[in-house]
C-alpha positions, -999 to +999 in steps of 0.1 A: +000+000+000+013+034-009+017+060+019+024+097+020+060+089+030+065+072-003+080+094-030+057+100-060+070+103-095+084+137-105+067+160-130+094+151-156+087+114-151+049+120-154+054+140-186+075+112-200+049+086-192+021+107-207+041+112-239+048+075-241+012+066-237+000+093-261+024+079-288+010+044-286-014+035-314-042+019-294-056+015-259-046-022-257-010-011-260-016+018-236-031-005-210-002-030-213+023-001-209+004+014-180+005-019-162+043-020-165+048+016-156+027+017-124+042-014-109+072+005-096+058+040-091+037+059-067+013+087-078-009+114-065-046+113-076-039+144-097-011+126-115-033+095-120-060+117-136-034+131-160-025+095-170-061+085-175-069+116-196-043+104-222-062+072-229-097+064-242-096+029-228-126+016-247-142-004-219-111-009-197-108+026-183-121+016-149-096-012-148-068+012-155-081+037-129-082+009-102-047-002-111-034+034-108-055+041-076-038+012-058-005+031-062-018+065-051-005+081-019-034+104-014-064+081-017-086+106+001-085+127-031-101+099-052-127+123-065-100+136-088-098+102-105-136+099-107-136+132-125-116+117-154-147+097-164-177+113-183-203+086-179-220+080-146-221+042-149-183+042-152-180+065-122-203+043-102-184+011-111-150+028-103-163+042-070-175+007-060-141-009-069-122+019-051-142+012-020-133-025-023-096-015-025-099+007+005-117-019+026-090-045+018-063-020+027-081-011+060-085-048+069-048-055+062-038-024+082-059-035+112-045-070+110-010-058+105-008-074+071-002-108+086-022-140+087-016-170+109-009-203+091-004-237+107+026-256+092+034-290+106+014-282+138+032-249+144+014-216+140+034-191+120+026-156+107+023-152+069+026-118+052-003-108+030+001-083+001-030-061+000-026-055-038-027-092-045-057-097-023-075-067-038-069-081-073-079-116-062-112-102-048-119-082-080-113-113-102-138-132-080-163-104-083-159-104-121-164-142-123-196-139-102-209-110-124-202-131-156-220-161-142-250-139-132-250-122-167-250-156-184-280-168-166 
């Protein structure tokens, strides 16, 4: 989980990422590049909005926003990211998914990011990565939605 003590990317780095994304031919390539770039960076919500504004993300804009939001240090400013979307249904879906990310981060923070696991009869603590857990929960929600839609 990103925190305010983490250093966000500089304006020059942001400009470089925006330029790289703008020069790509389609949103599929932009999304792939975005996934690689956000892995090792932290952002403010304002910076995240600038990244999202470069892309059209035909259908996957919410996914990109959640990906970037997970790396934002100022999650209380999430309204900035929501403002990058024109359609209310996208804003509603994003808001719901952001709340899911925040709930998971809160649970992990309360539990200290550790779970207990019994190995060979001995209870040991196991570290839990909140980003992995958030993605796992989102994938499960998607599967449930797909099953419900196919009924």
